[in-house]
N, C-alpha and C positions, 0 to 999 in steps of 0.2 A: 605237944600242943598241936591240935588240928590246924590244917591250913585255913586261912580266911576265906569265906565265901566270895564267889566271884559274881558281881552285879554288873549286868549288861545295860547300857543306855540304848535309847531307840536307834541312834546312829549306827551302833553295832549291828543291830537286827536288819536295818535297811541295807547296810554294806554287804551284810551276809546273802540276803535274798537277791541283791542287784549285782552281785559279784564285783563290788567295788572296792577301793583301797581298804584294807583291814579285814577283808572277807576270810582270808587265810587264817588270821589270829583267831577270829570267831569259830571257824570251823574246827581249829585245833582245841580250843576251849570246849566246844561241844563234844568232840570225840574224847577228851580227857574226862569231862563230866560223866558221860555215858558209861566209860570204863570203870570209873570209880564209884559209880552210883551216888555221886554227889551232884545234885542239879545246879545249874546256874541260876541266878535270880534276876528278876526284872519286876518293876512296878507295873501296874495295870494303867498307869498314866503314860509311861513310856511305850506300852503296848499300843494304846490309842494313838500315840504320836506315830509309831512306826506304821500302824495300819493307814492313817490318814496320808502319810508321805508316800507309801507304795501305791495306793489308789490314785493319788494325784499325779504321780510320775508315770505309772505304768497301767493304770486302769483297774476296774473292779475285777476282771478275770484273773489278772496277774495276782491280785491280793487273795482271791479264792484259792488259787493254786498254792500260794505261799501259806495261807492259813491251814490248809490240809497237812502240809509238811510240818508246820509249827506244832501241831498237836502231838507229833512223835518225837520232838525234841526235848532233851533234858533241861527244860527251863521251868522253873517254879515262879508264878506269878503272885505278886502281893498287892493288896488294897494299901492305899496311901492314907496315913492318918497324919495329923499335924505333926506329932512326935517324930514320925519317920521323916517328914518334909524337913523339919529343923535338923535332925540328925544328918541328912543328906546335905543340906546347905552348909552346916558346920564342918563336915568332912571335906567338901569341895572348897571352901574358904581356906582350910588349914593345910591341904595337901596339893602338891603338883602331881597330876595324874599322867603316867606313861601312856602315851597314845600309840606309839609305834616304837619298835625296839631302837634304842640309840637316839630318840627324839623326844624332847620334853616341851611342853607348852604349859603356860599358866592354867590351872584348873578351871579358871573362869572363862577360858577361851578355847573351845574345842575345834574351832575352825571347820565344823561339820564333820570332822573325822570321828571314827568309832571311839567312844569312851569306854575303856576296859579297865577295871580295877586291878586285873591280874593278867596283862598280855602274855602269853606264851606262844588236815583235810582229809577226812575219810567218810564224813556225812554228805548226803546229797542236798545241794541247794536248790532253790525253786527257780522259776523262769527268769 
């Protein structure tokens, strides 16, 4: 049985580009995805949230640099439909998501930390 796809939340992408807590986990996931030719997944809504957050915190130039790097990362972006939104909400309600190794929080409270569905550094981060 193939491994479940890994889905990134906007917090994970922001942590990666800002070298915040969880960035090493995201980098490891990106390296694994590139090596296995199995992309990570993210919704376009989470992409928009990451863009907004990076521009607000670091400015438009930092976003432009990050956006150039992003085009080469093994992340597949997905449009959001009502069915996908319902599925994500149901998953989040039913599961506690591991945010960092050895640490668990209720899935409804990420505390601003990266939300990774499969937590596990060789790619280059942005500014």
